[in-house]
C-alpha positions as CSV (number, residue, x, y, z in Angstrom):
1,M,52.0,-40.7,20.8
2,T,52.0,-40.4,24.5
3,Q,54.3,-38.1,26.5
4,G,56.3,-41.2,27.7
5,D,56.7,-42.4,24.1
6,Q,58.3,-39.0,23.2
7,L,60.8,-39.3,26.0
8,G,61.7,-42.8,24.9
9,P,64.6,-44.2,27.0
10,C,64.7,-41.1,29.2
11,L,62.0,-42.5,31.5
12,N,63.5,-44.7,34.2
13,A,63.1,-45.3,37.9
14,I,64.8,-42.5,39.8
15,M,68.2,-43.6,41.2
16,S,68.0,-44.5,44.8
17,M,70.2,-41.7,46.0
18,S,69.0,-40.0,49.1
19,S,68.7,-36.3,49.4
20,E,71.7,-36.3,51.7
21,E,73.8,-38.2,49.1
22,I,72.8,-35.7,46.4
23,I,73.6,-32.8,48.6
24,G,77.0,-34.4,49.4
25,R,77.7,-35.0,45.6
26,L,76.8,-31.4,44.8
27,A,79.0,-30.1,47.7
28,D,81.9,-32.3,46.4
29,K,81.6,-30.4,43.1
30,G,81.5,-27.0,44.8
31,V,77.7,-26.5,44.2
32,R,75.5,-25.3,47.0
33,A,72.4,-27.4,47.2
34,T,69.0,-25.8,46.7
35,A,65.6,-27.5,46.3
36,N,65.7,-27.0,42.5
37,R,69.3,-28.2,42.2
38,V,68.6,-31.4,44.2
39,L,65.4,-32.0,42.2
40,V,67.2,-31.6,38.8
41,Y,70.1,-33.8,39.9
42,E,67.7,-36.5,41.1
43,V,65.9,-36.6,37.8
44,V,68.9,-36.4,35.5
45,S,70.9,-39.0,37.5
46,G,67.9,-41.3,37.3
47,L,67.7,-41.3,33.6
48,D,69.1,-44.1,31.5
49,A,69.8,-41.9,28.5
50,P,70.7,-38.2,28.0
51,A,67.7,-35.9,28.1
52,S,67.0,-32.6,26.3
53,L,65.8,-29.5,28.1
54,S,62.3,-30.1,26.6
55,A,62.3,-33.6,28.0
56,L,63.4,-32.3,31.4
57,E,60.6,-29.8,31.3
58,T,58.2,-32.6,31.0
59,L,59.8,-34.6,33.8
60,L,60.0,-31.5,36.1
61,P,56.5,-29.9,35.8
62,T,56.9,-27.9,38.9
63,M,59.9,-26.0,37.5
64,D,59.9,-23.5,34.6
65,R,62.2,-23.8,31.6
66,S,64.5,-20.9,32.6
67,S,65.0,-22.3,36.1
68,I,65.9,-25.8,34.7
69,Y,68.3,-24.2,32.2
70,R,70.1,-22.2,34.9
71,V,70.6,-25.3,37.0
72,L,71.9,-27.2,34.0
73,T,74.3,-24.4,33.1
74,L,75.6,-24.3,36.7
75,F,76.0,-28.1,36.7
76,L,77.9,-28.0,33.4
77,Q,80.3,-25.4,34.8
78,H,81.0,-27.6,37.9
79,D,81.2,-31.0,36.1
80,V,78.2,-32.3,37.8
81,L,76.8,-33.3,34.5
82,H,77.8,-33.1,30.8
83,A,76.1,-32.2,27.6
84,V,75.9,-34.5,24.6
85,D,75.8,-33.1,21.1
86,D,74.0,-35.8,19.1
87,G,73.6,-33.6,16.0
88,T,69.9,-32.8,16.6
89,R,70.6,-29.2,17.5
90,Q,69.4,-29.8,21.0
91,A,71.9,-30.5,23.7
92,K,71.1,-33.6,25.8
93,Y,72.2,-33.8,29.4
94,E,73.4,-36.6,31.6
95,A,74.9,-37.0,35.1
96,C,78.6,-37.7,35.3
97,P,78.9,-41.4,36.2
98,S,81.2,-40.9,39.2
99,P,81.6,-38.3,41.9
100,H,85.0,-37.4,40.4
101,L,85.4,-34.9,37.6
102,C,84.1,-35.7,34.2
103,H,87.2,-36.3,32.0
104,A,87.2,-36.9,28.3
105,E,89.2,-40.1,28.8
106,Q,86.4,-41.4,31.0
107,G,83.8,-40.7,28.3
108,H,81.6,-43.2,26.6
109,V,80.1,-43.4,23.2
110,H,76.5,-42.3,22.5
111,F,74.2,-43.7,19.8
112,H,71.7,-41.6,18.0
113,C,68.9,-43.5,16.2
114,E,68.1,-41.7,13.0
115,R,64.7,-43.4,12.8
116,C,63.1,-42.6,16.2
117,G,65.3,-39.7,17.2
118,R,66.4,-41.2,20.6
119,T,69.9,-40.9,21.9
120,F,71.3,-43.8,24.0
121,C,74.4,-44.0,26.3
122,L,76.7,-46.9,25.4
123,S,78.4,-46.7,28.7
124,H,80.2,-49.9,28.2
125,V,81.9,-48.6,25.0
126,Q,84.7,-46.2,25.8
127,V,85.6,-43.3,23.5
128,P,88.8,-44.2,21.7
129,A,91.9,-42.2,22.6
130,V,92.8,-39.4,20.2
131,A,96.5,-38.4,19.7
132,L,96.4,-34.7,18.9
133,P,99.2,-33.0,17.1
134,K,101.6,-30.9,19.1
135,G,100.1,-27.6,20.1
136,Y,96.5,-28.8,20.4
137,S,94.8,-29.0,23.7
138,Q,91.8,-31.2,24.3
139,H,88.8,-29.9,26.3
140,A,86.2,-32.5,25.5
141,I,85.3,-35.4,23.1
142,S,81.9,-36.0,21.7
143,Y,81.6,-39.4,20.1
144,I,78.3,-40.2,18.4
145,V,77.4,-43.2,16.4
146,K,74.3,-42.8,14.2
147,G,72.1,-45.5,12.8
148,A,69.1,-47.5,13.8
149,C,68.4,-48.7,17.4
150,P,67.4,-52.3,18.1
151,A,63.7,-51.4,18.5
152,C,63.6,-49.6,15.2
153,Q,65.4,-52.4,13.5
154,R,62.8,-54.9,14.8
155,K,60.0,-52.7,13.6
156,A,61.6,-52.4,10.2
157,H,62.1,-56.2,10.1
158,M,58.5,-56.9,11.1
159,G,57.3,-54.5,8.4
160,K,59.2,-56.4,5.8
161,Q,57.7,-59.7,6.9
162,D,54.2,-58.3,6.5
163,T,54.8,-57.5,2.8
């Protein structure tokens, strides 16, 4: 298995945001731009699926794990990106889809393939509204659907045809 295979849907052409646009996006969120912060944002915003810290280490070979983690933590605190808990015990990170704050009601569903272990954004599927009982306050919603992705289903179907 190659490094690209391990990252699965995380490899994608980097978004065509200029450094100036990234610096502006960070400033809008109250984050001072540094070379590492711009680099992490450029990579995370260019992904087509949430990526774990380990995957980001592979994609950012010039940065050490602790530096990447510090940037991710800062970005989470300022709603530059959000973390996805897909049940794998490894947070996955993705850029907020708009320059505005990440709100739970703007969230989308994620799909975790139990066969290949990849997590996918289903950005076109909105998280259903949840009416909480009186006295409860919502901070975030994590909505994960688990099953088999189309590629794994095709592989399983092809395997059945061979027997």
